[in-house]
Structures are given as C-alpha cells and as structure tokens.
LOMI-236764 format. One record per residue (C-alpha): residue in three letters; x, y, z. Coordinates in steps of 0.25 Angstrom, whole numbers, plus 5000, padded with zeros to 4 digits. Layout:
<marlums>
@residuo=ALA; c1=X; c2=Y; c3=Z;
...
</marlums>
This chain:
<marlums>
@residuo=MET; c1=5039; c2=5259; c3=4407;
@residuo=PRO; c1=5036; c2=5274; c3=4411;
@residuo=ASN; c1=5035; c2=5277; c3=4427;
@residuo=THR; c1=5044; c2=5265; c3=4430;
@residuo=ARG; c1=5050; c2=5264; c3=4444;
@residuo=ASP; c1=5064; c2=5269; c3=4438;
@residuo=ASP; c1=5057; c2=5279; c3=4429;
@residuo=ALA; c1=5049; c2=5285; c3=4441;
@residuo=ARG; c1=5062; c2=5287; c3=4449;
@residuo=ARG; c1=5071; c2=5293; c3=4439;
@residuo=ARG; c1=5059; c2=5303; c3=4437;
@residuo=MET; c1=5058; c2=5305; c3=4452;
@residuo=LEU; c1=5072; c2=5308; c3=4455;
@residuo=ALA; c1=5075; c2=5316; c3=4440;
@residuo=GLY; c1=5083; c2=5328; c3=4443;
@residuo=VAL; c1=5085; c2=5325; c3=4457;
@residuo=PRO; c1=5102; c2=5327; c3=4459;
@residuo=VAL; c1=5104; c2=5313; c3=4463;
@residuo=THR; c1=5110; c2=5301; c3=4458;
@residuo=GLU; c1=5106; c2=5286; c3=4462;
@residuo=ARG; c1=5114; c2=5275; c3=4465;
@residuo=ARG; c1=5113; c2=5261; c3=4470;
@residuo=LEU; c1=5118; c2=5257; c3=4484;
@residuo=GLU; c1=5119; c2=5244; c3=4491;
@residuo=LEU; c1=5116; c2=5247; c3=4506;
@residuo=ALA; c1=5114; c2=5235; c3=4516;
@residuo=ALA; c1=5112; c2=5226; c3=4504;
@residuo=ILE; c1=5100; c2=5235; c3=4499;
@residuo=PRO; c1=5101; c2=5241; c3=4485;
@residuo=THR; c1=5098; c2=5256; c3=4487;
@residuo=ALA; c1=5096; c2=5267; c3=4478;
@residuo=VAL; c1=5102; c2=5281; c3=4483;
@residuo=LEU; c1=5101; c2=5294; c3=4477;
@residuo=GLU; c1=5113; c2=5304; c3=4481;
@residuo=GLY; c1=5116; c2=5318; c3=4477;
@residuo=GLY; c1=5122; c2=5330; c3=4481;
@residuo=ALA; c1=5135; c2=5332; c3=4491;
@residuo=GLY; c1=5137; c2=5337; c3=4503;
@residuo=PRO; c1=5132; c2=5332; c3=4518;
@residuo=PRO; c1=5125; c2=5320; c3=4515;
@residuo=LEU; c1=5110; c2=5317; c3=4516;
@residuo=VAL; c1=5104; c2=5303; c3=4516;
@residuo=LEU; c1=5089; c2=5305; c3=4513;
@residuo=LEU; c1=5080; c2=5294; c3=4518;
@residuo=HIS; c1=5066; c2=5293; c3=4510;
@residuo=GLY; c1=5053; c2=5286; c3=4517;
@residuo=ALA; c1=5045; c2=5274; c3=4518;
@residuo=GLY; c1=5042; c2=5270; c3=4504;
@residuo=GLU; c1=5049; c2=5280; c3=4497;
@residuo=PHE; c1=5062; c2=5282; c3=4490;
@residuo=ALA; c1=5073; c2=5292; c3=4489;
@residuo=GLY; c1=5067; c2=5301; c3=4478;
@residuo=LEU; c1=5058; c2=5307; c3=4488;
@residuo=TRP; c1=5068; c2=5317; c3=4492;
@residuo=LEU; c1=5070; c2=5322; c3=4477;
@residuo=ARG; c1=5064; c2=5336; c3=4481;
@residuo=VAL; c1=5075; c2=5338; c3=4492;
@residuo=VAL; c1=5087; c2=5332; c3=4486;
@residuo=PRO; c1=5092; c2=5343; c3=4478;
@residuo=GLY; c1=5091; c2=5353; c3=4489;
@residuo=LEU; c1=5099; c2=5343; c3=4497;
@residuo=ALA; c1=5108; c2=5339; c3=4487;
@residuo=ALA; c1=5113; c2=5354; c3=4485;
@residuo=GLY; c1=5121; c2=5352; c3=4499;
@residuo=HIS; c1=5121; c2=5337; c3=4502;
@residuo=ARG; c1=5124; c2=5324; c3=4498;
@residuo=VAL; c1=5110; c2=5317; c3=4498;
@residuo=VAL; c1=5108; c2=5303; c3=4497;
@residuo=ALA; c1=5095; c2=5297; c3=4496;
@residuo=PRO; c1=5093; c2=5282; c3=4496;
@residuo=ASP; c1=5081; c2=5274; c3=4493;
@residuo=LEU; c1=5078; c2=5266; c3=4507;
@residuo=PRO; c1=5079; c2=5250; c3=4504;
@residuo=GLY; c1=5066; c2=5246; c3=4496;
@residuo=HIS; c1=5063; c2=5259; c3=4492;
@residuo=GLY; c1=5064; c2=5266; c3=4479;
@residuo=ALA; c1=5076; c2=5261; c3=4471;
@residuo=SER; c1=5083; c2=5254; c3=4483;
@residuo=ALA; c1=5080; c2=5239; c3=4486;
@residuo=ALA; c1=5074; c2=5231; c3=4497;
@residuo=PRO; c1=5083; c2=5221; c3=4503;
@residuo=PRO; c1=5079; c2=5206; c3=4503;
@residuo=GLY; c1=5081; c2=5204; c3=4517;
@residuo=PRO; c1=5073; c2=5212; c3=4529;
@residuo=LEU; c1=5075; c2=5227; c3=4528;
@residuo=GLY; c1=5073; c2=5232; c3=4543;
@residuo=ALA; c1=5079; c2=5243; c3=4550;
@residuo=GLU; c1=5093; c2=5238; c3=4552;
@residuo=ARG; c1=5095; c2=5235; c3=4538;
@residuo=LEU; c1=5091; c2=5249; c3=4534;
@residuo=LEU; c1=5100; c2=5256; c3=4543;
@residuo=ALA; c1=5112; c2=5248; c3=4538;
@residuo=TRP; c1=5106; c2=5252; c3=4525;
@residuo=LEU; c1=5106; c2=5267; c3=4527;
@residuo=GLY; c1=5121; c2=5265; c3=4534;
@residuo=GLU; c1=5126; c2=5261; c3=4521;
@residuo=LEU; c1=5119; c2=5272; c3=4514;
@residuo=VAL; c1=5126; c2=5282; c3=4523;
@residuo=GLU; c1=5139; c2=5275; c3=4521;
@residuo=ARG; c1=5139; c2=5275; c3=4506;
@residuo=THR; c1=5133; c2=5288; c3=4503;
@residuo=CYS; c1=5136; c2=5298; c3=4514;
@residuo=PRO; c1=5151; c2=5303; c3=4515;
@residuo=THR; c1=5148; c2=5310; c3=4528;
@residuo=PRO; c1=5137; c2=5307; c3=4538;
@residuo=PRO; c1=5124; c2=5310; c3=4532;
@residuo=THR; c1=5112; c2=5316; c3=4537;
@residuo=LEU; c1=5100; c2=5308; c3=4536;
@residuo=VAL; c1=5087; c2=5312; c3=4531;
@residuo=GLY; c1=5076; c2=5303; c3=4533;
@residuo=ARG; c1=5060; c2=5304; c3=4529;
@residuo=GLY; c1=5049; c2=5293; c3=4535;
@residuo=LEU; c1=5057; c2=5279; c3=4535;
@residuo=GLY; c1=5069; c2=5286; c3=4531;
@residuo=GLY; c1=5069; c2=5294; c3=4542;
@residuo=ALA; c1=5068; c2=5282; c3=4551;
@residuo=LEU; c1=5078; c2=5274; c3=4544;
@residuo=ALA; c1=5087; c2=5288; c3=4546;
@residuo=ALA; c1=5083; c2=5291; c3=4562;
@residuo=ARG; c1=5087; c2=5276; c3=4565;
@residuo=PHE; c1=5100; c2=5276; c3=4557;
@residuo=ALA; c1=5104; c2=5288; c3=4565;
@residuo=ALA; c1=5101; c2=5283; c3=4578;
@residuo=ALA; c1=5110; c2=5272; c3=4574;
@residuo=HIS; c1=5120; c2=5278; c3=4566;
@residuo=GLY; c1=5120; c2=5293; c3=4570;
@residuo=ASP; c1=5136; c2=5293; c3=4569;
@residuo=ARG; c1=5134; c2=5291; c3=4554;
@residuo=LEU; c1=5124; c2=5303; c3=4551;
@residuo=ALA; c1=5124; c2=5318; c3=4551;
@residuo=GLY; c1=5110; c2=5320; c3=4555;
@residuo=LEU; c1=5096; c2=5315; c3=4552;
@residuo=VAL; c1=5085; c2=5321; c3=4548;
@residuo=LEU; c1=5071; c2=5315; c3=4549;
@residuo=VAL; c1=5059; c2=5319; c3=4538;
@residuo=GLY; c1=5046; c2=5313; c3=4543;
@residuo=ALA; c1=5052; c2=5301; c3=4550;
@residuo=LEU; c1=5047; c2=5289; c3=4553;
@residuo=GLY; c1=5052; c2=5281; c3=4565;
@residuo=LEU; c1=5052; c2=5293; c3=4575;
@residuo=ALA; c1=5037; c2=5288; c3=4580;
@residuo=PRO; c1=5030; c2=5275; c3=4578;
@residuo=PHE; c1=5025; c2=5276; c3=4564;
@residuo=ASP; c1=5011; c2=5283; c3=4565;
@residuo=PRO; c1=5007; c2=5291; c3=4552;
@residuo=ALA; c1=4994; c2=5297; c3=4551;
@residuo=PRO; c1=4982; c2=5287; c3=4547;
@residuo=SER; c1=4982; c2=5293; c3=4533;
@residuo=PHE; c1=4996; c2=5291; c3=4530;
@residuo=GLY; c1=4996; c2=5276; c3=4535;
@residuo=GLN; c1=4984; c2=5273; c3=4528;
@residuo=ALA; c1=4990; c2=5278; c3=4514;
@residuo=MET; c1=5004; c2=5272; c3=4517;
@residuo=ARG; c1=4997; c2=5258; c3=4519;
@residuo=ARG; c1=4988; c2=5260; c3=4506;
@residuo=PHE; c1=5000; c2=5262; c3=4498;
@residuo=ALA; c1=5007; c2=5252; c3=4504;
@residuo=GLU; c1=4996; c2=5241; c3=4502;
@residuo=GLU; c1=4994; c2=5246; c3=4488;
@residuo=PRO; c1=5005; c2=5255; c3=4482;
@residuo=THR; c1=4996; c2=5262; c3=4470;
@residuo=ALA; c1=4997; c2=5277; c3=4465;
@residuo=ALA; c1=4984; c2=5279; c3=4473;
@residuo=THR; c1=4989; c2=5275; c3=4487;
@residuo=ARG; c1=5003; c2=5281; c3=4484;
@residuo=ASP; c1=4996; c2=5294; c3=4482;
@residuo=GLY; c1=4986; c2=5293; c3=4493;
@residuo=LEU; c1=5000; c2=5290; c3=4504;
@residuo=PHE; c1=5007; c2=5302; c3=4495;
@residuo=ARG; c1=4996; c2=5311; c3=4500;
@residuo=GLN; c1=4998; c2=5307; c3=4514;
@residuo=CYS; c1=5014; c2=5310; c3=4514;
@residuo=PHE; c1=5012; c2=5324; c3=4506;
@residuo=VAL; c1=5004; c2=5336; c3=4511;
@residuo=ASP; c1=5000; c2=5339; c3=4495;
@residuo=LEU; c1=5004; c2=5328; c3=4486;
@residuo=ASP; c1=4997; c2=5335; c3=4475;
@residuo=ARG; c1=5007; c2=5348; c3=4477;
@residuo=LEU; c1=5020; c2=5339; c3=4478;
@residuo=SER; c1=5015; c2=5331; c3=4466;
@residuo=GLY; c1=5014; c2=5344; c3=4458;
@residuo=GLN; c1=5027; c2=5348; c3=4463;
@residuo=LEU; c1=5034; c2=5336; c3=4458;
@residuo=GLY; c1=5027; c2=5333; c3=4446;
@residuo=GLU; c1=5033; c2=5322; c3=4438;
@residuo=ARG; c1=5043; c2=5319; c3=4449;
@residuo=TRP; c1=5031; c2=5316; c3=4457;
@residuo=THR; c1=5026; c2=5307; c3=4448;
@residuo=ALA; c1=5039; c2=5299; c3=4448;
@residuo=LEU; c1=5039; c2=5299; c3=4463;
@residuo=ALA; c1=5026; c2=5295; c3=4464;
@residuo=ASP; c1=5028; c2=5283; c3=4454;
@residuo=TYR; c1=5040; c2=5279; c3=4460;
@residuo=ALA; c1=5035; c2=5278; c3=4474;
@residuo=LEU; c1=5022; c2=5269; c3=4469;
@residuo=ASP; c1=5032; c2=5260; c3=4461;
@residuo=ARG; c1=5042; c2=5259; c3=4473;
@residuo=ALA; c1=5030; c2=5255; c3=4483;
@residuo=ARG; c1=5026; c2=5243; c3=4475;
@residuo=THR; c1=5040; c2=5237; c3=4477;
@residuo=PRO; c1=5043; c2=5225; c3=4486;
@residuo=ALA; c1=5054; c2=5232; c3=4490;
@residuo=MET; c1=5047; c2=5243; c3=4496;
@residuo=ALA; c1=5038; c2=5234; c3=4503;
@residuo=ALA; c1=5049; c2=5227; c3=4508;
@residuo=ALA; c1=5056; c2=5239; c3=4513;
@residuo=MET; c1=5043; c2=5244; c3=4520;
@residuo=ASP; c1=5041; c2=5231; c3=4527;
@residuo=GLY; c1=5054; c2=5230; c3=4532;
@residuo=LEU; c1=5058; c2=5246; c3=4536;
@residuo=LEU; c1=5043; c2=5251; c3=4541;
@residuo=PRO; c1=5042; c2=5241; c3=4554;
@residuo=GLU; c1=5057; c2=5244; c3=4557;
@residuo=LEU; c1=5060; c2=5259; c3=4555;
@residuo=VAL; c1=5047; c2=5265; c3=4555;
@residuo=LEU; c1=5035; c2=5258; c3=4562;
@residuo=PRO; c1=5044; c2=5258; c3=4576;
@residuo=ALA; c1=5049; c2=5272; c3=4581;
@residuo=ILE; c1=5063; c2=5273; c3=4583;
@residuo=PRO; c1=5066; c2=5273; c3=4598;
@residuo=PRO; c1=5069; c2=5289; c3=4602;
@residuo=ALA; c1=5081; c2=5284; c3=4610;
@residuo=ASP; c1=5086; c2=5278; c3=4597;
@residuo=LEU; c1=5082; c2=5293; c3=4591;
@residuo=ASP; c1=5090; c2=5299; c3=4603;
@residuo=ARG; c1=5103; c2=5292; c3=4600;
@residuo=ILE; c1=5103; c2=5300; c3=4585;
@residuo=PRO; c1=5115; c2=5309; c3=4586;
@residuo=VAL; c1=5114; c2=5317; c3=4573;
@residuo=PRO; c1=5106; c2=5330; c3=4570;
@residuo=VAL; c1=5090; c2=5325; c3=4568;
@residuo=THR; c1=5080; c2=5334; c3=4562;
@residuo=LEU; c1=5065; c2=5331; c3=4560;
@residuo=ILE; c1=5059; c2=5336; c3=4547;
@residuo=TRP; c1=5044; c2=5333; c3=4546;
@residuo=GLY; c1=5033; c2=5337; c3=4536;
@residuo=ARG; c1=5020; c2=5343; c3=4544;
@residuo=GLN; c1=5011; c2=5335; c3=4537;
@residuo=ASP; c1=5018; c2=5321; c3=4538;
@residuo=LEU; c1=5008; c2=5310; c3=4540;
@residuo=GLN; c1=5018; c2=5298; c3=4540;
@residuo=ALA; c1=5027; c2=5303; c3=4553;
@residuo=ARG; c1=5019; c2=5315; c3=4558;
@residuo=LEU; c1=5025; c2=5327; c3=4564;
@residuo=ALA; c1=5022; c2=5323; c3=4578;
@residuo=VAL; c1=5032; c2=5313; c3=4576;
@residuo=ALA; c1=5042; c2=5323; c3=4573;
@residuo=GLU; c1=5038; c2=5333; c3=4583;
@residuo=ALA; c1=5039; c2=5323; c3=4594;
@residuo=ALA; c1=5054; c2=5317; c3=4587;
@residuo=ALA; c1=5058; c2=5332; c3=4588;
@residuo=ALA; c1=5054; c2=5334; c3=4601;
@residuo=HIS; c1=5060; c2=5321; c3=4608;
@residuo=HIS; c1=5075; c2=5321; c3=4601;
@residuo=SER; c1=5074; c2=5337; c3=4601;
@residuo=TRP; c1=5076; c2=5336; c3=4584;
@residuo=PRO; c1=5072; c2=5347; c3=4575;
@residuo=LEU; c1=5059; c2=5347; c3=4568;
@residuo=ARG; c1=5057; c2=5353; c3=4556;
@residuo=VAL; c1=5043; c2=5352; c3=4550;
@residuo=ILE; c1=5038; c2=5354; c3=4535;
@residuo=ASP; c1=5025; c2=5359; c3=4534;
@residuo=GLY; c1=5017; c2=5354; c3=4521;
@residuo=ALA; c1=5025; c2=5341; c3=4521;
@residuo=GLY; c1=5020; c2=5326; c3=4524;
@residuo=ASP; c1=5031; c2=5315; c3=4526;
@residuo=ASP; c1=5039; c2=5320; c3=4514;
@residuo=PRO; c1=5043; c2=5334; c3=4517;
@residuo=PRO; c1=5055; c2=5333; c3=4507;
@residuo=LEU; c1=5046; c2=5329; c3=4496;
@residuo=GLU; c1=5034; c2=5338; c3=4499;
@residuo=GLN; c1=5041; c2=5351; c3=4505;
@residuo=PRO; c1=5056; c2=5349; c3=4500;
@residuo=ALA; c1=5061; c2=5365; c3=4502;
@residuo=ALA; c1=5056; c2=5363; c3=4517;
@residuo=PHE; c1=5062; c2=5351; c3=4519;
@residuo=LEU; c1=5075; c2=5355; c3=4512;
@residuo=ALA; c1=5074; c2=5368; c3=4521;
@residuo=ALA; c1=5071; c2=5359; c3=4534;
@residuo=LEU; c1=5082; c2=5348; c3=4531;
@residuo=ARG; c1=5094; c2=5359; c3=4528;
@residuo=ASP; c1=5092; c2=5365; c3=4543;
@residuo=SER; c1=5091; c2=5352; c3=4548;
@residuo=LEU; c1=5105; c2=5349; c3=4543;
@residuo=ALA; c1=5111; c2=5362; c3=4545;
@residuo=ALA; c1=5106; c2=5361; c3=4561;
@residuo=GLY; c1=5112; c2=5347; c3=4560;
@residuo=ALA; c1=5125; c2=5353; c3=4554;
@residuo=THR; c1=5125; c2=5363; c3=4564;
@residuo=ALA; c1=5124; c2=5352; c3=4577;
@residuo=GLY; c1=5135; c2=5344; c3=4570;
@residuo=ARG; c1=5145; c2=5355; c3=4571;
@residuo=ALA; c1=5140; c2=5359; c3=4584;
@residuo=GLU; c1=5143; c2=5345; c3=4590;
@residuo=ARG; c1=5156; c2=5344; c3=4584;
</marlums>
C-alpha cells in the first residue's frame, strides 16, 4: 500500500547520510540515526516530532561531527514504555543514549521539548557533556505560546487530520508554501509521517507523560545556573511556541549568548538550514575556545 508509515519514513530520509539502528535504552526500544565522525553532537527534536526533522542540517554537521539523532520515546519509530514516562525515566534514557553512542562527551542540541530535556540533563549531569545548545527550547519559562499557536496545537491534538496538521504547520513556519516547495517530495513524505505518528497511542501516551513534567513547569533558574558547560541559545525570530522574549530573558539572566535567525519560526534547522548551521558552528567554536581556556 503506498504511503505506509515505513515508506514515508524511507522517502523522508532518502539521501540523508545516516544509518539507523535500534537500541534498548532505559528499557525503551529506541530508533537512532547516526552519521559522520568527529566530536559528537546529540540532536533532540521537539514534542510530537521525530529525528527526521533534522534532515536539512545533518549533511553539514556530519562532515565534521559524529551526529546522533534519536526519536524520543513514543515518537517516530521509538516505542512508548508500558509504564509512566516521566522526567526521571527520560533523563535515564538520555544518559544511556549518551553512554552507548558517544565515545567522548557530546554537545546536546535540543529543540522545543528536546531543549527542555537537554537543559535538565545538563543541570544534573553536566560533567558528562561538552556543551549545550538550546533551539527554541521549552522549559526556560512557563509555557505560554501565542494564542494562534496554542489553538492550532489543540486542534491537531484533538483531531489529527491533514487540515489540522497543516494549520499547525502554518504556525510553526514563517512560509510553509516556500518550505514545502523547497523540499518537494521529501516534504510530502515528512507530512505523511507526521500525521501517521500523531494518530498513534504511543504518541498520545508520551505527550501525556512528558508535557506536564518537562514543558509546563519552568526549570528553576538556580538549576540552570548550575550548568557547568557552555550554553548557547539559537532562536527563530518569529517563533510562536517559545517566543523570542523567553530567549532574551534567559540570555540576560544567565549571560548566555543568543543568536537570532530571521525568517524562522520554531524550527530554524528545517526552515533556515544555512543560517542555523552558521549559528551552531559559531557556538561550537566558541564553546571549544572556552573549554581550552578553562584547561
């Protein structure tokens, strides 16, 4: 049957320089994309998403780094555990991922929900990391999206259809028509896969467990102050999910550098890949310089 789940995933990832394997992490069967060689980067996607959304920046990153991009539990091709999926279990899951896939301490790059997870992990286990990059991250302030984004998100969660999916996408991206035109067939595969995944019980279970613990409560500033590695913020100027004011306040409070990407909503790696790669490379270079200075 055309446009099945596996077929959509295959078409979405066709030509992306990664291999895929399954790992058991914290007793959760997990799909992991891996590629490249060099200092490791772990890429953590947002809520309701999947690792394939990094597809436009993986080739550039894999040219100089070992790239590890998992599907979060209950997302993409990863299973949801039978029991509760709370913050502690997800932190254990991430710890096992780092241990199993990274020969040296990685830089965590987290978007949205993945950013909230990455920040919490860095606060608790910063000695296991080389750096932290938060991209439109949740958890830095109480969840307060633009009303239009919140409404579109609720509609898609309550009734996942092509129409409600596209309604949410138009809140996520500055120019959905331009983006879909750039990606062509790959966009069709991505959109098909997103809709299929949103309709699964695993996704619903994951969101029910993770959002109340990782997203809705803000991470205490004192916890963020304990992060011992370099932290950079990368934000889309038109982000409606975690608005730019959140990043500006965090940057000012914690003295973290902030790089703002024009023409991007909550997914700069997909919408503005060249600008995102430039910002990420700058942050990695600055972090490496800071690390050498400390030594």
